[in-house]
C-alpha positions in Angstrom: -7.8 -26.8 38.7 -7.4 -24.8 41.9 -7.0 -21.1 41.4 -3.6 -20.0 42.9 -1.3 -17.0 42.8 2.3 -16.8 44.0 3.6 -13.9 45.8 7.4 -13.3 46.0 8.2 -10.6 48.6 10.6 -10.4 51.5 8.2 -8.5 53.8 5.8 -10.7 55.8 3.5 -7.8 56.2 3.0 -7.5 52.4 2.5 -11.4 52.2 -0.2 -11.3 54.9 -1.8 -8.2 53.1 -2.2 -10.2 49.9 -3.7 -13.2 51.8 -6.1 -10.9 53.7 -7.2 -9.2 50.4 -8.0 -12.5 48.8 -9.6 -14.1 51.8 -13.0 -15.5 50.9 -12.3 -15.5 47.1 -11.3 -19.2 47.0 -7.9 -18.3 45.6 -4.9 -20.1 47.2 -1.9 -17.9 48.0 1.6 -19.5 47.9 4.3 -17.3 49.2 8.1 -17.0 49.0 10.4 -14.6 50.8 13.2 -14.8 48.5 13.8 -14.8 44.7 15.4 -18.3 44.9 12.5 -19.7 46.8 10.0 -18.0 44.5 11.5 -19.5 41.3 11.7 -22.9 42.9 8.0 -22.9 43.8 7.2 -21.6 40.3 9.0 -24.3 38.6 7.1 -26.9 40.5 3.9 -25.8 38.9 4.8 -23.6 35.9 1.3 -23.5 34.5 -0.6 -23.7 37.9 -0.8 -20.0 38.8 -3.2 -17.3 37.7 -0.7 -14.6 38.6 2.8 -14.0 40.1 3.2 -11.0 42.3 6.9 -9.9 42.4 8.4 -7.4 44.7 11.0 -5.1 43.2 13.4 -4.6 46.0 15.0 -7.3 48.3 17.1 -6.8 51.3 20.6 -8.6 51.1 22.7 -10.3 53.9 24.6 -7.1 54.3 21.4 -5.2 54.8 21.7 -3.4 51.4 18.7 -3.2 49.1 18.8 -4.5 45.5 16.2 -4.2 42.8 15.8 -7.8 41.7 12.3 -7.6 40.3 13.3 -7.5 36.6 15.6 -10.4 37.0 12.9 -12.5 38.6 10.4 -11.6 35.9 12.8 -12.6 33.1 13.3 -16.0 34.8 9.5 -16.4 35.1 9.2 -15.4 31.4 11.6 -18.1 30.4 9.5 -20.8 32.1 6.1 -19.5 31.1 5.4 -16.7 28.6 1.6 -16.5 29.3 1.1 -16.2 33.1 0.3 -12.8 34.4 3.2 -11.1 36.2 2.5 -8.1 38.5 5.3 -6.0 39.9 5.0 -4.7 43.5 6.7 -1.5 44.1 6.6 2.1 45.3 9.0 3.3 42.6 7.2 5.4 40.0 10.4 6.4 38.0 10.4 6.0 34.2 13.6 4.0 34.4 11.8 1.4 36.7 8.9 1.1 34.5 11.0 0.6 31.5 13.2 -2.1 33.0 10.0 -3.9 34.3 8.3 -3.8 30.9 11.4 -4.9 29.1 11.7 -7.8 31.5 8.1 -8.9 30.6 6.0 -7.5 33.4 2.3 -7.2 32.6 0.9 -5.0 35.4 2.1 -2.8 38.2 0.6 -2.6 41.8 1.9 0.3 43.7 2.4 -0.1 47.5 0.3 0.2 49.6 -2.5 -1.2 47.4 -6.3 -1.6 48.0 -8.1 -5.0 47.9 -10.2 -3.8 44.9 -7.0 -3.0 42.9 -5.7 -6.6 43.4 -9.1 -8.2 42.6 -9.2 -6.2 39.3 -5.9 -7.7 38.3 -7.0 -11.2 39.4 -10.0 -10.9 37.2 -7.9 -9.8 34.3 -5.6 -12.8 35.0 -8.6 -15.1 34.9 -9.5 -13.7 31.5 -6.0 -14.1 30.3 -5.8 -17.6 31.5 -9.0 -18.5 29.7 -7.8 -17.1 26.5 -4.6 -19.0 26.8 -6.5 -22.3 27.4 -8.6 -21.6 24.4 -5.6 -21.3 22.2 -3.6 -24.3 23.2 -6.5 -26.7 23.8 -7.6 -28.5 20.6 -10.6 -30.2 22.2 -12.8 -27.3 21.2 -15.2 -27.9 24.1 -14.4 -24.5 25.6 -14.9 -22.7 22.3 -18.0 -22.0 20.3 -20.9 -24.4 20.7 -21.9 -26.7 17.9 -24.7 -24.4 16.9 -22.3 -21.5 16.7 -19.7 -23.4 14.7 -22.5 -24.2 12.3 -23.3 -20.6 12.0 -19.6 -19.7 11.3 -19.4 -22.3 8.6 -22.7 -21.1 7.0 -21.5 -17.5 7.0 -18.1 -18.6 5.5 -16.1 -17.2 8.6 -12.8 -18.5 10.0 -12.9 -18.8 13.7 -13.4 -21.0 16.8 -13.9 -18.4 19.6 -17.0 -18.0 21.7 -17.4 -14.3 20.7 -17.2 -15.0 17.0 -19.5 -18.0 17.3 -22.1 -15.9 19.2 -21.8 -13.1 16.6 -22.2 -15.5 13.8 -25.2 -17.2 15.3 -26.8 -13.8 15.7 -26.1 -12.8 12.2 -27.6 -16.1 10.9 -30.8 -15.5 12.9 -30.9 -11.7 11.6 -30.5 -12.9 8.0 -34.1 -14.0 7.8 -35.2 -10.6 8.7 -35.5 -7.5 6.5 -34.5 -5.1 9.3 -31.4 -2.9 9.0 -28.3 -4.4 10.6 -25.5 -2.4 12.1 -22.2 -4.3 12.3 -19.9 -2.8 15.0 -16.2 -3.4 15.1 -12.7 -2.0 14.6 -11.0 -1.9 11.2 -10.1 -5.2 9.8 -12.3 -7.4 12.0 -14.2 -8.9 9.2 -17.4 -6.8 9.0 -17.7 -7.2 5.2 -17.4 -10.9 5.5 -20.3 -10.8 7.9 -22.3 -8.6 5.6 -21.8 -11.0 2.7 -22.6 -14.0 4.8 -25.8 -12.3 6.0 -26.9 -11.6 2.4 -26.1 -15.2 1.2 -28.2 -16.6 3.9 -31.2 -14.3 3.4 -34.3 -14.5 1.1 -32.5 -11.9 -1.1 -29.5 -14.2 -1.9 -30.5 -14.6 -5.6 -30.1 -10.9 -6.1 -26.9 -8.8 -5.8 -25.2 -7.5 -2.7 -23.8 -3.9 -3.5 -20.9 -2.9 -1.3 -20.1 0.8 -0.9 -17.1 2.3 0.9 -18.2 5.5 2.5 -14.8 6.8 3.2 -14.6 8.0 -0.4 -17.4 10.5 0.2 -15.9 12.6 2.9 -17.1 16.2 2.3 -18.1 15.0 -1.3 -21.9 15.1 -1.2 -22.2 15.6 -5.0 -20.1 12.5 -5.7 -22.2 10.7 -3.0 -25.5 11.7 -4.5 -24.4 10.9 -8.1 -22.9 7.4 -7.3 -25.5 6.3 -4.7 -28.7 7.5 -6.6 -27.5 7.6 -10.2 -27.8 10.4 -12.7 -29.1 11.1 -16.2 -27.4 12.2 -19.3 -26.5 15.9 -19.2 -27.1 16.3 -15.5 -23.7 17.8 -15.1 -20.4 18.2 -17.0 -19.1 14.8 -17.9 -22.5 13.0 -17.5 -22.4 11.7 -21.0 -24.9 8.9 -20.3 -27.4 7.7 -17.9 -26.1 5.8 -14.8 -27.8 3.6 -12.3 -26.8 4.2 -8.8 -25.7 1.8 -6.1 -29.0 1.9 -4.3 -31.0 1.0 -7.4 -28.5 -1.6 -8.3 -29.1 -3.2 -4.9 -32.9 -3.2 -5.4 -34.2 -6.6 -4.5 -30.9 -7.5 -2.8 -28.7 -6.1 -0.1 -27.0 -2.6 0.2 -23.9 -2.8 2.3 -22.5 0.6 3.5 -19.0 0.2 5.0 -17.6 2.9 7.4 -20.9 4.8 7.3 -19.6 7.1 10.1 -17.5 8.9 7.4 -20.6 10.4 5.7 -21.1 14.2 6.4 -24.4 15.6 7.5 -25.7 16.4 4.0 -25.0 12.8 2.8 -26.6 11.4 6.0 -29.8 13.5 5.5 -30.1 12.4 1.8 -29.6 8.7 2.8 -32.2 9.1 5.6 -34.9 10.2 3.1 -34.2 7.2 0.9 -34.4 4.8 3.9 -37.6 6.4 5.1 -39.4 6.7 1.7 -37.7 3.7 -0.2 -37.5 6.0 -3.2 -34.6 7.8 -5.0 -34.3 10.9 -7.2 -31.5 10.6 -9.7 -29.4 13.7 -10.2 -30.9 15.7 -13.1 -34.1 14.0 -12.8 -37.3 15.1 -10.9 -39.4 11.9 -10.7 -39.0 9.3 -8.0 -37.9 5.8 -8.5 -39.0 3.1 -6.1 -36.3 0.9 -4.6 -36.4 -2.2 -2.4 -33.3 -3.2 -0.6 -32.1 -4.6 2.7 -29.6 -2.4 4.4 -26.5 -3.6 6.3 -23.9 -1.0 7.5 -20.6 -1.3 9.2 -19.1 1.1 11.5 -16.7 1.6 14.5 -18.2 1.9 18.1 -17.3 5.5 18.0 -20.5 6.2 16.0 -22.5 6.2 19.4 -20.3 9.0 20.6 -20.7 10.8 17.3 -24.5 10.7 17.8 -24.1 12.2 21.3 -21.7 14.9 19.9 -24.0 15.9 17.1 -21.6 14.5 14.3 -24.1 11.9 13.3 -27.9 12.3 12.8 -29.8 10.6 15.5 -32.8 10.0 13.2 -30.5 8.1 10.7 -28.7 6.2 13.5 -31.9 4.6 14.8 -33.0 3.8 11.4 -29.9 1.8 10.7 -29.6 0.5 14.3 -32.7 -1.7 14.1 -30.5 -4.7 14.7 -26.8 -4.8 15.8 -23.9 -7.2 16.0 -20.7 -6.5 17.9 -17.6 -8.1 16.3 -14.6 -8.5 18.7 -11.1 -7.3 17.9 -8.5 -10.0 17.2 -6.7 -9.2 20.5 -9.9 -10.2 22.5 -10.3 -13.5 20.6 -6.7 -14.8 20.2 -7.9 -18.4 20.1 -9.0 -17.4 16.4 -5.3 -16.8 15.5 -4.4 -20.5 15.0 -7.3 -21.3 12.5 -6.6 -17.9 10.7 -2.9 -18.8 10.4 -3.8 -22.2 8.9 -6.2 -20.6 6.4 -3.9 -17.7 5.3 -0.9 -20.0 5.1 -2.9 -22.4 2.8 -4.1 -19.4 0.8 -0.7 -17.7 0.3 2.0 -20.4 0.4 1.6 -21.0 -3.3 3.7 -24.1 -4.4 5.9 -24.2 -1.3 5.3 -26.8 1.5 5.6 -24.5 4.4 4.1 -24.3 8.0 4.3 -22.0 10.9 6.6 -23.1 13.7 5.3 -23.3 17.4 7.7 -20.5 18.3 6.4 -18.2 15.5 2.8 -19.1 16.5 3.6 -18.1 20.1 5.0 -14.8 19.0 2.0 -14.1 17.1 -0.2 -14.6 20.1 1.7 -11.9 22.0 1.1 -9.2 19.5 -1.9 -6.9 20.1 -3.1 -6.8 16.4 -4.2 -3.2 16.0 -5.1 -3.9 12.4 -7.0 -7.1 13.4 -7.5 -10.0 10.9 -6.4 -7.8 7.9 -3.1 -7.1 9.6 -2.7 -10.8 10.5 -3.1 -11.8 6.7 -0.4 -9.3 5.8 1.9 -10.6 8.3 1.3 -14.2 7.1 2.1 -13.1 3.5 5.2 -11.3 4.5 6.4 -14.3 6.8 5.9 -16.7 4.0 8.1 -14.6 1.7 10.8 -14.2 4.4 10.9 -17.9 5.4 14.2 -19.6 4.4 13.2 -23.1 5.4 10.1 -25.2 5.3 9.0 -23.6 8.6 8.3 -20.0 9.4 10.4 -19.1 12.5 10.2 -16.0 14.7 13.0 -14.2 12.8 10.8 -14.5 9.7 8.0 -12.4 11.1 7.9 -8.6 10.5 9.9 -6.6 12.9 7.0 -5.2 14.9 5.6 -8.7 15.6 9.1 -10.2 16.3 9.9 -7.7 19.1 7.5 -9.2 21.5 4.6 -8.0 19.5 5.0 -4.4 20.6 6.9 -1.4 19.2 6.4 0.8 22.3 9.8 0.1 23.8 12.1 0.2 20.7 15.3 2.1 21.1 14.1 4.7 18.7 11.6 6.4 21.1 11.6 5.0 24.7 10.0 8.0 26.5 7.2 8.6 23.9 6.3 4.9 23.9 6.5 4.5 27.8 4.0 7.4 28.2 1.8 5.9 25.5 1.9 2.5 27.3 1.2 4.1 30.7 -1.8 6.0 29.4 -3.2 2.8 27.7 -2.7 0.8 31.1 -4.2 3.5 33.1 -7.2 3.8 30.8 -7.7 0.0 30.9 -7.6 -0.1 34.7 -10.0 2.9 35.0 -12.5 1.2 32.5 -12.2 -2.0 34.4 -13.1 -0.2 37.7 -16.0 1.5 36.1 -17.3 -1.8 34.7 -17.0 -3.5 38.1 -18.7 -0.6 39.8 -21.4 -0.4 37.2 -20.1 3.1 36.2 -20.3 4.5 39.7 -17.6 7.0 39.8 -17.3 7.2 43.6 -16.9 3.4 43.9 -14.6 3.2 40.9 -12.3 6.0 42.5 -12.3 4.1 45.8 -11.3 0.9 43.9 -8.4 2.7 42.2 -7.3 4.6 45.4 -7.8 7.8 43.5 -9.5 11.1 44.3 -12.8 11.3 42.5 -11.8 14.8 41.2 -8.8 13.2 39.7 -10.7 10.4 38.1 -13.3 12.9 36.6 -10.4 15.0 35.2 -9.0 12.1 33.5 -12.4 11.0 32.1 -13.1 14.5 31.0 -9.7 14.9 29.3 -10.2 11.7 27.4 -13.8 12.3 26.6 -15.0 9.5 28.8 -17.0 11.5 31.5 -20.6 10.8 30.3 -20.3 7.3 28.7 -23.0 4.6 29.4 -22.3 1.2 31.0 -22.6 -0.4 27.6 -20.0 2.0 26.1 -17.6 1.2 29.1 -17.9 -2.4 28.3 -17.3 -1.7 24.5 -14.3 0.5 25.3 -12.9 -2.1 27.7 -13.0 -4.7 24.9 -11.2 -2.2 22.6 -8.5 -1.5 25.1 
């Protein structure tokens, strides 16, 4: 299919500016000088455009100017919920931003704009269109390859996306090794399932995998030492018998440390010695006990910044970072929502014959899933309870999902939410510019039509000033 965009604007200069900006990109530009003409063109090919650029203000026959942008966006959204809609305007007021967002606008392009800014949005539209195709096309030929699908099945993972397929294939390859593996991903993305799958496909599968939640050891080094390494009777008050620690219990098998970035420095140092020496000393005992385990850890991408800031020991980090696997957030692999819905629906429907309506499914796709797969499972459980018929309808979804998948613009806190949305939008755009410029601050500031000092101030304020190219890519995925 040809790549096209539609521009609805009553100024010929603006229409020409868009055409010039996209000259040589291979993107066709259809134009309309009135809302009526724009909607008519869009109806002819409702799923044929990458992006719709909509002017906010239009001159009427009596020469008065009327802000018709939100009305046009609402009509577009009734025809196609997925297409990217960009508002063209010079109005920076909170009232305008609120009305555009409520109408369904995705992005804002301030007049006059630079070519690089438009190209960034077009690339985002391409990414969005690709994700939408992945969700609605059941042919599977644009999803994970056959080898990646096999890896997903062998690891016991639910998904069809390319990113999950690649992660699963890598995990299956790493399972044969005895090197430490770091699973990088946000909360609820399925890191523990990956760890279990790696163990069950390793040469250690006949022994145990011991899972440890490191969040319980915040500033509790004594508890960490006792539970991880074990203790002997009488080692401290309450130690009425000998206890084998988690590390010794995992000997011969796999030790999985979840949320390892929560360990304090003392606990990190003690863990480092065990990894280096492959021995433990139980609390209250002086002799060393040999241990043989395969280490898998899970953490959030912030751990790399923690190393830079001195909050996580570099020596330990590089010991546990021998192999790494990045697990995408659910927002970045929305094609996985459908198989996950089917899986959780079957798991939680009990005796009821109930399915998810297409309308409810479309609503779930619009939500940004901050809690990832774990949150999706919770939503499925709630929705099945709420359903009054044999189908889950949009009204049966939890409120935060039902309201266009976003809480930001509730009547409760409009200004706070608007500021939050603006910050997220600005951060994403800046990260995208840094990614396209390969982290060149000057080129990025030119793309954004922003003073370099302003860009540096923003990056410094948000602790992004000295991040690497790889960290930019990782943060872009997370935003």
